[in-house]
N, C-alpha and C positions, 0 to 999 in steps of 0.2 A: 894482692892474691899471690903473684909471683913471688913476693918477698917472703911470704909464710912458706911457700913450697921449697924455696931456697933454704931457708933456716932448718926446715925438717931435713933436707938432705944433707945438710952439713952436719946435723945430729946423727946421720946414719939412718934415718927413716925414710925409705924410698917410697913415694907415693907413684902408684901406676899412672900411666900417662892418661888413659881413658878416665879414670876417677878425678883427675885434676881437671881436664877438659869439661867434664860433666859438672863439676863444681862450679867452674868458672861460667859455664852457659846458664846454670840455674840461678845464679848470682846477678845476672843482667837485668836492667830495668825492662818494663814492657816496651819501650821504643825500639828494643832490639829484637822484638819477636820474629819479624820477617828474617832477619840473620840467622838466628836459632833454627828456624824451621828449614831454611835453606841448608845450613850446615848438616843437620839430621837427615834431610832427605837425600843429599848427595853422599851420604855416608864418608865424608871426608876423615881421613886419619892424619891430622896434623900433630906437631909437636906443640907445646905451650907457647914458645916465643912465635911460632908461625901463626897461631891462633890470636895472639896479641896484636900482631902486625895486621891480620884481617881485621880485627875489631877496631884498630884505629882507623884504617880506611873506611869502614862502615860509620864509624862515628862521624866523619867529615860529611858523608852523604846524608846523615840523619839530621845533622845540624842545618844543613841546606835546606832540607824538606821544611824544618820547623821556621826557618826564616821566611819561607815563601807563605806559610800560613800565617806568621804574624804580620806580614805587611797587609794581608787582605783583611784582618781583623779591624772592626770599626766599633765605636761604643752607640751609634744611633744608626740603624738599619731600617730601610724603608723599601718595600716592594714596590718595584716599577714595572710599568707595563701592563697592568691588570686594572681594569676599571673597578669602581667602587661596587661592592655588592649591592645588588637590589633585587627587585621582582621583574626578571626580564624573561620574555619568551625567546624562542629560538631565533626568531627574525630580528631581535634587538628591540622589539617595542616593549614599552614598560607596561606592566599589568598593575591595575588599580589594587590598592591595598583592601584586604578584607574589612567589611564594615564592623565596627563594634557590636557585640551581641547586646540586644537590650536587657536591662536588669529584671532579673527572675524574682518574683515575689507576687503577693496578692495585690490585687487592685483595690482601691478605696471602696469600691462598691460590692467586693467579695463578701459573702455571708459565711459565718462559721456554723459548721452542722451541730455543733455541741451547745454553744451558748446563744446562738442566733445573733452574735455581735456581727458588726461590720468592720472590715479593714484586716481581718487576719483569718488563718486557716486553723483547721482543728488542732494540728501538731503544734501550732504556736499558741494555742489558746491558754491562758493563765489559769482560768478556771479548770480546764481539762487536766492540765499537767499538775494542778494542785490535788485534784480528786483522784488522779492516778497515783500520786505519791502516797496519798493517805489510805489508798485500798479501796476506795468506793467504786472505782471503775475497773474493769479489766482491760487488758491491753487492746482487745478488738472493739472496744467502745459500747460494751454491753454494761449497762448499770446494775447493781447488785440489789 
């Protein structure tokens, strides 16, 4: 960045200091966001060489922070200290699991109101469903 600014100044094109600093700060990667925020909040009026020296010292600190994070990174992570989840009351006593609900459906002795057959309901009656489909029976069960 400074090389481009120097080439432009050699060609006789002067870049205002604030524009150069703004361009440098905008081109920084996201890891420098704290540095940029501090620079803008404190209204620092530095020259480009001073800004570059500040960025070099900030870069050393950013690399230190990343190294600490990399040391703690592991591939297999297990939570420690917490017991396995289960059904527990506040006192630590285990609660019995809920019993399974019985299967819902007609009992073998159930009589169909439509065909008087055993073991099924009217809504599952094959004769009723066939008559309903052919139009011999209305929805409420009254015959035509």
